[in-house]
PAMI-477815 format. One record per residue (C-alpha): residue number from 1; residue in three letters; x, y, z. Coordinates in Angstrom, 3 decimals, padded with zeros to 6 digits. Example, Ala and Ser with C-alpha at 12.3 -4.5 7.8 and 13.67 -1.06 7.14 Angstrom:
2
<pt><resi>1</resi><resn>ALA</resn><xx>012.300</xx><yy>-004.500</yy><zz>007.800</zz></pt>
<pt><resi>2</resi><resn>SER</resn><xx>013.670</xx><yy>-001.060</yy><zz>007.140</zz></pt>
***
This chain:
164
<pt><resi>1</resi><resn>MET</resn><xx>165.974</xx><yy>130.912</yy><zz>114.878</zz></pt>
<pt><resi>2</resi><resn>ASN</resn><xx>163.561</xx><yy>128.901</yy><zz>116.980</zz></pt>
<pt><resi>3</resi><resn>ILE</resn><xx>160.330</xx><yy>127.523</yy><zz>115.455</zz></pt>
<pt><resi>4</resi><resn>ARG</resn><xx>157.472</xx><yy>125.975</yy><zz>117.414</zz></pt>
<pt><resi>5</resi><resn>GLU</resn><xx>154.662</xx><yy>124.256</yy><zz>115.541</zz></pt>
<pt><resi>6</resi><resn>SER</resn><xx>151.248</xx><yy>123.407</yy><zz>116.920</zz></pt>
<pt><resi>7</resi><resn>GLU</resn><xx>147.981</xx><yy>122.111</yy><zz>115.548</zz></pt>
<pt><resi>8</resi><resn>LEU</resn><xx>144.872</xx><yy>124.278</yy><zz>115.681</zz></pt>
<pt><resi>9</resi><resn>PRO</resn><xx>142.006</xx><yy>121.768</yy><zz>115.438</zz></pt>
<pt><resi>10</resi><resn>GLY</resn><xx>139.424</xx><yy>122.823</yy><zz>112.884</zz></pt>
<pt><resi>11</resi><resn>ILE</resn><xx>141.605</xx><yy>125.755</yy><zz>111.780</zz></pt>
<pt><resi>12</resi><resn>GLY</resn><xx>145.013</xx><yy>124.542</yy><zz>110.607</zz></pt>
<pt><resi>13</resi><resn>ARG</resn><xx>148.551</xx><yy>124.906</yy><zz>111.976</zz></pt>
<pt><resi>14</resi><resn>LYS</resn><xx>150.356</xx><yy>127.625</yy><zz>113.908</zz></pt>
<pt><resi>15</resi><resn>PHE</resn><xx>154.072</xx><yy>128.383</yy><zz>113.670</zz></pt>
<pt><resi>16</resi><resn>GLU</resn><xx>155.726</xx><yy>130.605</yy><zz>116.285</zz></pt>
<pt><resi>17</resi><resn>ILE</resn><xx>159.086</xx><yy>131.905</yy><zz>115.158</zz></pt>
<pt><resi>18</resi><resn>THR</resn><xx>161.643</xx><yy>133.657</yy><zz>117.321</zz></pt>
<pt><resi>19</resi><resn>THR</resn><xx>164.493</xx><yy>135.111</yy><zz>115.294</zz></pt>
<pt><resi>20</resi><resn>LYS</resn><xx>168.133</xx><yy>135.355</yy><zz>116.301</zz></pt>
<pt><resi>21</resi><resn>SER</resn><xx>167.505</xx><yy>139.002</yy><zz>117.193</zz></pt>
<pt><resi>22</resi><resn>LYS</resn><xx>164.617</xx><yy>137.895</yy><zz>119.504</zz></pt>
<pt><resi>23</resi><resn>GLU</resn><xx>161.802</xx><yy>139.122</yy><zz>117.247</zz></pt>
<pt><resi>24</resi><resn>LYS</resn><xx>158.601</xx><yy>137.069</yy><zz>117.345</zz></pt>
<pt><resi>25</resi><resn>ILE</resn><xx>156.495</xx><yy>136.189</yy><zz>114.303</zz></pt>
<pt><resi>26</resi><resn>VAL</resn><xx>153.428</xx><yy>133.942</yy><zz>114.286</zz></pt>
<pt><resi>27</resi><resn>ILE</resn><xx>152.129</xx><yy>132.357</yy><zz>111.087</zz></pt>
<pt><resi>28</resi><resn>ILE</resn><xx>148.753</xx><yy>130.633</yy><zz>111.009</zz></pt>
<pt><resi>29</resi><resn>ILE</resn><xx>148.078</xx><yy>128.427</yy><zz>107.999</zz></pt>
<pt><resi>30</resi><resn>HIS</resn><xx>144.342</xx><yy>127.850</yy><zz>107.674</zz></pt>
<pt><resi>31</resi><resn>ASP</resn><xx>142.953</xx><yy>124.643</yy><zz>106.200</zz></pt>
<pt><resi>32</resi><resn>ASP</resn><xx>141.345</xx><yy>126.738</yy><zz>103.436</zz></pt>
<pt><resi>33</resi><resn>GLY</resn><xx>144.784</xx><yy>127.999</yy><zz>102.301</zz></pt>
<pt><resi>34</resi><resn>ARG</resn><xx>144.747</xx><yy>131.447</yy><zz>103.920</zz></pt>
<pt><resi>35</resi><resn>ARG</resn><xx>147.818</xx><yy>132.543</yy><zz>105.856</zz></pt>
<pt><resi>36</resi><resn>GLU</resn><xx>147.891</xx><yy>135.074</yy><zz>108.659</zz></pt>
<pt><resi>37</resi><resn>VAL</resn><xx>151.229</xx><yy>136.593</yy><zz>109.655</zz></pt>
<pt><resi>38</resi><resn>TYR</resn><xx>151.622</xx><yy>138.474</yy><zz>112.942</zz></pt>
<pt><resi>39</resi><resn>HIS</resn><xx>154.664</xx><yy>140.487</yy><zz>114.025</zz></pt>
<pt><resi>40</resi><resn>PHE</resn><xx>155.004</xx><yy>141.164</yy><zz>117.749</zz></pt>
<pt><resi>41</resi><resn>ASP</resn><xx>156.470</xx><yy>144.043</yy><zz>119.713</zz></pt>
<pt><resi>42</resi><resn>SER</resn><xx>160.063</xx><yy>143.266</yy><zz>120.713</zz></pt>
<pt><resi>43</resi><resn>LYS</resn><xx>159.455</xx><yy>144.738</yy><zz>124.184</zz></pt>
<pt><resi>44</resi><resn>ASP</resn><xx>156.119</xx><yy>142.939</yy><zz>124.747</zz></pt>
<pt><resi>45</resi><resn>SER</resn><xx>156.008</xx><yy>139.541</yy><zz>123.032</zz></pt>
<pt><resi>46</resi><resn>ASP</resn><xx>152.251</xx><yy>139.293</yy><zz>123.633</zz></pt>
<pt><resi>47</resi><resn>GLU</resn><xx>151.423</xx><yy>142.540</yy><zz>121.772</zz></pt>
<pt><resi>48</resi><resn>SER</resn><xx>150.952</xx><yy>142.218</yy><zz>117.999</zz></pt>
<pt><resi>49</resi><resn>VAL</resn><xx>152.129</xx><yy>145.367</yy><zz>116.207</zz></pt>
<pt><resi>50</resi><resn>SER</resn><xx>151.188</xx><yy>144.311</yy><zz>112.673</zz></pt>
<pt><resi>51</resi><resn>ASN</resn><xx>149.446</xx><yy>141.560</yy><zz>110.783</zz></pt>
<pt><resi>52</resi><resn>LEU</resn><xx>148.961</xx><yy>140.463</yy><zz>107.198</zz></pt>
<pt><resi>53</resi><resn>THR</resn><xx>146.499</xx><yy>138.026</yy><zz>105.601</zz></pt>
<pt><resi>54</resi><resn>LEU</resn><xx>147.424</xx><yy>136.298</yy><zz>102.337</zz></pt>
<pt><resi>55</resi><resn>ASN</resn><xx>145.629</xx><yy>133.777</yy><zz>100.151</zz></pt>
<pt><resi>56</resi><resn>ASP</resn><xx>147.413</xx><yy>130.604</yy><zz>098.987</zz></pt>
<pt><resi>57</resi><resn>ILE</resn><xx>148.773</xx><yy>132.083</yy><zz>095.741</zz></pt>
<pt><resi>58</resi><resn>GLU</resn><xx>150.005</xx><yy>135.260</yy><zz>097.451</zz></pt>
<pt><resi>59</resi><resn>SER</resn><xx>151.686</xx><yy>133.150</yy><zz>100.145</zz></pt>
<pt><resi>60</resi><resn>ARG</resn><xx>153.549</xx><yy>131.052</yy><zz>097.581</zz></pt>
<pt><resi>61</resi><resn>GLN</resn><xx>154.637</xx><yy>134.182</yy><zz>095.692</zz></pt>
<pt><resi>62</resi><resn>LEU</resn><xx>155.937</xx><yy>135.735</yy><zz>098.910</zz></pt>
<pt><resi>63</resi><resn>ALA</resn><xx>157.724</xx><yy>132.475</yy><zz>099.782</zz></pt>
<pt><resi>64</resi><resn>ALA</resn><xx>159.379</xx><yy>132.494</yy><zz>096.348</zz></pt>
<pt><resi>65</resi><resn>ILE</resn><xx>160.604</xx><yy>136.054</yy><zz>096.888</zz></pt>
<pt><resi>66</resi><resn>LEU</resn><xx>161.908</xx><yy>135.283</yy><zz>100.390</zz></pt>
<pt><resi>67</resi><resn>GLY</resn><xx>163.445</xx><yy>132.037</yy><zz>099.142</zz></pt>
<pt><resi>68</resi><resn>GLY</resn><xx>165.458</xx><yy>133.862</yy><zz>096.489</zz></pt>
<pt><resi>69</resi><resn>ILE</resn><xx>163.728</xx><yy>132.596</yy><zz>093.350</zz></pt>
<pt><resi>70</resi><resn>PHE</resn><xx>163.398</xx><yy>136.091</yy><zz>091.846</zz></pt>
<pt><resi>71</resi><resn>TYR</resn><xx>166.606</xx><yy>137.544</yy><zz>093.229</zz></pt>
<pt><resi>72</resi><resn>LYS</resn><xx>169.508</xx><yy>135.534</yy><zz>094.528</zz></pt>
<pt><resi>73</resi><resn>PRO</resn><xx>171.807</xx><yy>137.356</yy><zz>096.950</zz></pt>
<pt><resi>74</resi><resn>LYS</resn><xx>175.446</xx><yy>136.941</yy><zz>095.949</zz></pt>
<pt><resi>75</resi><resn>ALA</resn><xx>176.283</xx><yy>135.374</yy><zz>099.327</zz></pt>
<pt><resi>76</resi><resn>LEU</resn><xx>174.020</xx><yy>132.392</yy><zz>098.515</zz></pt>
<pt><resi>77</resi><resn>GLU</resn><xx>175.492</xx><yy>131.502</yy><zz>095.116</zz></pt>
<pt><resi>78</resi><resn>THR</resn><xx>177.931</xx><yy>128.943</yy><zz>096.526</zz></pt>
<pt><resi>79</resi><resn>ILE</resn><xx>175.213</xx><yy>127.278</yy><zz>098.644</zz></pt>
<pt><resi>80</resi><resn>GLU</resn><xx>172.855</xx><yy>126.970</yy><zz>095.688</zz></pt>
<pt><resi>81</resi><resn>MET</resn><xx>175.553</xx><yy>125.315</yy><zz>093.613</zz></pt>
<pt><resi>82</resi><resn>ALA</resn><xx>175.066</xx><yy>122.202</yy><zz>095.750</zz></pt>
<pt><resi>83</resi><resn>PHE</resn><xx>171.360</xx><yy>122.084</yy><zz>094.847</zz></pt>
<pt><resi>84</resi><resn>ASP</resn><xx>171.706</xx><yy>123.482</yy><zz>091.311</zz></pt>
<pt><resi>85</resi><resn>ASP</resn><xx>168.251</xx><yy>123.186</yy><zz>089.687</zz></pt>
<pt><resi>86</resi><resn>LEU</resn><xx>166.559</xx><yy>121.050</yy><zz>092.349</zz></pt>
<pt><resi>87</resi><resn>ILE</resn><xx>162.918</xx><yy>122.077</yy><zz>092.786</zz></pt>
<pt><resi>88</resi><resn>ILE</resn><xx>160.199</xx><yy>120.806</yy><zz>095.138</zz></pt>
<pt><resi>89</resi><resn>GLU</resn><xx>156.655</xx><yy>121.049</yy><zz>093.786</zz></pt>
<pt><resi>90</resi><resn>TRP</resn><xx>153.198</xx><yy>120.363</yy><zz>095.280</zz></pt>
<pt><resi>91</resi><resn>PHE</resn><xx>150.579</xx><yy>119.308</yy><zz>092.738</zz></pt>
<pt><resi>92</resi><resn>LYS</resn><xx>147.010</xx><yy>118.058</yy><zz>093.167</zz></pt>
<pt><resi>93</resi><resn>VAL</resn><xx>146.340</xx><yy>114.991</yy><zz>090.991</zz></pt>
<pt><resi>94</resi><resn>GLU</resn><xx>143.562</xx><yy>115.870</yy><zz>088.568</zz></pt>
<pt><resi>95</resi><resn>LYS</resn><xx>140.553</xx><yy>113.741</yy><zz>087.694</zz></pt>
<pt><resi>96</resi><resn>ASP</resn><xx>141.302</xx><yy>111.290</yy><zz>084.846</zz></pt>
<pt><resi>97</resi><resn>ALA</resn><xx>145.072</xx><yy>111.758</yy><zz>085.238</zz></pt>
<pt><resi>98</resi><resn>LYS</resn><xx>147.213</xx><yy>108.839</yy><zz>084.079</zz></pt>
<pt><resi>99</resi><resn>ALA</resn><xx>148.585</xx><yy>108.394</yy><zz>087.634</zz></pt>
<pt><resi>100</resi><resn>ASN</resn><xx>145.106</xx><yy>108.003</yy><zz>089.144</zz></pt>
<pt><resi>101</resi><resn>LEU</resn><xx>144.605</xx><yy>104.596</yy><zz>090.823</zz></pt>
<pt><resi>102</resi><resn>LYS</resn><xx>148.154</xx><yy>103.476</yy><zz>090.002</zz></pt>
<pt><resi>103</resi><resn>THR</resn><xx>150.918</xx><yy>102.623</yy><zz>092.442</zz></pt>
<pt><resi>104</resi><resn>ILE</resn><xx>154.165</xx><yy>104.559</yy><zz>092.561</zz></pt>
<pt><resi>105</resi><resn>GLY</resn><xx>155.933</xx><yy>101.354</yy><zz>091.496</zz></pt>
<pt><resi>106</resi><resn>GLU</resn><xx>153.704</xx><yy>100.947</yy><zz>088.420</zz></pt>
<pt><resi>107</resi><resn>LEU</resn><xx>154.433</xx><yy>104.496</yy><zz>087.302</zz></pt>
<pt><resi>108</resi><resn>ASP</resn><xx>158.212</xx><yy>104.075</yy><zz>087.888</zz></pt>
<pt><resi>109</resi><resn>ILE</resn><xx>158.502</xx><yy>107.866</yy><zz>088.149</zz></pt>
<pt><resi>110</resi><resn>ARG</resn><xx>162.070</xx><yy>107.925</yy><zz>089.484</zz></pt>
<pt><resi>111</resi><resn>ASN</resn><xx>163.482</xx><yy>105.788</yy><zz>086.665</zz></pt>
<pt><resi>112</resi><resn>GLN</resn><xx>161.270</xx><yy>107.141</yy><zz>083.883</zz></pt>
<pt><resi>113</resi><resn>TYR</resn><xx>161.472</xx><yy>110.837</yy><zz>084.731</zz></pt>
<pt><resi>114</resi><resn>GLY</resn><xx>164.295</xx><yy>111.321</yy><zz>087.263</zz></pt>
<pt><resi>115</resi><resn>VAL</resn><xx>161.792</xx><yy>112.687</yy><zz>089.798</zz></pt>
<pt><resi>116</resi><resn>THR</resn><xx>161.415</xx><yy>111.621</yy><zz>093.431</zz></pt>
<pt><resi>117</resi><resn>ILE</resn><xx>158.088</xx><yy>111.478</yy><zz>095.274</zz></pt>
<pt><resi>118</resi><resn>ILE</resn><xx>158.747</xx><yy>112.963</yy><zz>098.706</zz></pt>
<pt><resi>119</resi><resn>ALA</resn><xx>155.234</xx><yy>112.717</yy><zz>100.114</zz></pt>
<pt><resi>120</resi><resn>LEU</resn><xx>151.554</xx><yy>112.288</yy><zz>099.381</zz></pt>
<pt><resi>121</resi><resn>ILE</resn><xx>148.803</xx><yy>114.200</yy><zz>101.107</zz></pt>
<pt><resi>122</resi><resn>LYS</resn><xx>145.648</xx><yy>112.143</yy><zz>100.738</zz></pt>
<pt><resi>123</resi><resn>LYS</resn><xx>142.132</xx><yy>113.559</yy><zz>100.305</zz></pt>
<pt><resi>124</resi><resn>ASN</resn><xx>141.455</xx><yy>113.013</yy><zz>104.022</zz></pt>
<pt><resi>125</resi><resn>GLN</resn><xx>144.633</xx><yy>115.055</yy><zz>104.836</zz></pt>
<pt><resi>126</resi><resn>GLU</resn><xx>146.553</xx><yy>111.903</yy><zz>105.870</zz></pt>
<pt><resi>127</resi><resn>LYS</resn><xx>150.231</xx><yy>112.507</yy><zz>105.155</zz></pt>
<pt><resi>128</resi><resn>VAL</resn><xx>152.331</xx><yy>109.711</yy><zz>103.683</zz></pt>
<pt><resi>129</resi><resn>LEU</resn><xx>155.986</xx><yy>110.696</yy><zz>103.998</zz></pt>
<pt><resi>130</resi><resn>ASN</resn><xx>158.531</xx><yy>108.940</yy><zz>101.779</zz></pt>
<pt><resi>131</resi><resn>PRO</resn><xx>155.872</xx><yy>106.692</yy><zz>100.198</zz></pt>
<pt><resi>132</resi><resn>GLY</resn><xx>156.892</xx><yy>103.250</yy><zz>098.985</zz></pt>
<pt><resi>133</resi><resn>PRO</resn><xx>156.269</xx><yy>101.625</yy><zz>095.594</zz></pt>
<pt><resi>134</resi><resn>ASP</resn><xx>152.976</xx><yy>100.052</yy><zz>096.748</zz></pt>
<pt><resi>135</resi><resn>GLU</resn><xx>151.352</xx><yy>103.404</yy><zz>097.640</zz></pt>
<pt><resi>136</resi><resn>ILE</resn><xx>148.359</xx><yy>104.140</yy><zz>095.391</zz></pt>
<pt><resi>137</resi><resn>ILE</resn><xx>147.906</xx><yy>107.624</yy><zz>093.925</zz></pt>
<pt><resi>138</resi><resn>ASN</resn><xx>144.321</xx><yy>108.876</yy><zz>093.769</zz></pt>
<pt><resi>139</resi><resn>GLU</resn><xx>142.705</xx><yy>111.915</yy><zz>092.181</zz></pt>
<pt><resi>140</resi><resn>ASN</resn><xx>142.741</xx><yy>114.949</yy><zz>094.491</zz></pt>
<pt><resi>141</resi><resn>ASP</resn><xx>145.786</xx><yy>113.606</yy><zz>096.357</zz></pt>
<pt><resi>142</resi><resn>THR</resn><xx>148.502</xx><yy>116.240</yy><zz>096.596</zz></pt>
<pt><resi>143</resi><resn>ILE</resn><xx>151.799</xx><yy>114.814</yy><zz>095.455</zz></pt>
<pt><resi>144</resi><resn>VAL</resn><xx>155.054</xx><yy>116.397</yy><zz>096.647</zz></pt>
<pt><resi>145</resi><resn>ILE</resn><xx>157.781</xx><yy>115.774</yy><zz>094.070</zz></pt>
<pt><resi>146</resi><resn>SER</resn><xx>161.392</xx><yy>116.788</yy><zz>093.722</zz></pt>
<pt><resi>147</resi><resn>GLY</resn><xx>163.589</xx><yy>117.076</yy><zz>090.644</zz></pt>
<pt><resi>148</resi><resn>GLU</resn><xx>164.759</xx><yy>119.483</yy><zz>087.984</zz></pt>
<pt><resi>149</resi><resn>ARG</resn><xx>162.213</xx><yy>121.970</yy><zz>086.684</zz></pt>
<pt><resi>150</resi><resn>THR</resn><xx>161.911</xx><yy>120.401</yy><zz>083.206</zz></pt>
<pt><resi>151</resi><resn>GLN</resn><xx>161.496</xx><yy>116.901</yy><zz>084.676</zz></pt>
<pt><resi>152</resi><resn>LEU</resn><xx>158.760</xx><yy>118.111</yy><zz>087.040</zz></pt>
<pt><resi>153</resi><resn>LYS</resn><xx>156.890</xx><yy>119.828</yy><zz>084.205</zz></pt>
<pt><resi>154</resi><resn>THR</resn><xx>156.987</xx><yy>116.598</yy><zz>082.196</zz></pt>
<pt><resi>155</resi><resn>VAL</resn><xx>155.678</xx><yy>114.464</yy><zz>085.097</zz></pt>
<pt><resi>156</resi><resn>ILE</resn><xx>152.897</xx><yy>116.958</yy><zz>085.807</zz></pt>
<pt><resi>157</resi><resn>LYS</resn><xx>151.893</xx><yy>117.136</yy><zz>082.145</zz></pt>
<pt><resi>158</resi><resn>GLU</resn><xx>152.085</xx><yy>113.404</yy><zz>081.401</zz></pt>
<pt><resi>159</resi><resn>LEU</resn><xx>150.937</xx><yy>111.810</yy><zz>084.672</zz></pt>
<pt><resi>160</resi><resn>LEU</resn><xx>149.148</xx><yy>114.248</yy><zz>086.964</zz></pt>
<pt><resi>161</resi><resn>THR</resn><xx>146.882</xx><yy>116.331</yy><zz>084.741</zz></pt>
<pt><resi>162</resi><resn>ARG</resn><xx>143.630</xx><yy>115.377</yy><zz>083.086</zz></pt>
<pt><resi>163</resi><resn>GLY</resn><xx>144.205</xx><yy>113.424</yy><zz>079.886</zz></pt>
<pt><resi>164</resi><resn>GLY</resn><xx>148.000</xx><yy>113.414</yy><zz>080.423</zz></pt>
***
C-alpha cells in the first residue's frame, strides 16, 4: 500500500492511498473533525465512484472496526500478542485539570501511572512529538498517551479532567 499525505491550507490534510490491488482511496480530514472518503474507479483513477462523509465520532468508530477492536480476525491473534493491551488515546486536557500548567516531569506520568506521552498537540495546532520532561501541559492541549487501558483511564480521570 502506498500513502501520500499533503496539507490542504485552511482545510486540513489529504491522504491518497493506493492499495496493493491498485485501488485508489482519498481521505480528507478537515480541521473541524469531518472526514471525507472517496473511492475511485479502478479504470480511471481520476473518476470518483463513491464518497462518504463522517463526523469525528463516526470516523473513530469506523477506525475501531477496521482496526479490529470489535472483531479480531484469527490471523491477527499472534501479532496482537506482541502488543497485548497497549492502547493509544487522544484526550483534550480539560479546564481546571490537575495537569494544567504543569510540566511532564512534574507529573511523572510514566513512573506514577506506567503511561507514556507520545505527543502533544497545542491549542495553536503546533505538534510536539516525543515531548521532554520540561514541556508544559495546558488546558485544551490534546495529549496523545500510550499504555494499558486501565492505566489510561486512571491518568485521564486523575490528571486530565476537570477536578481530577
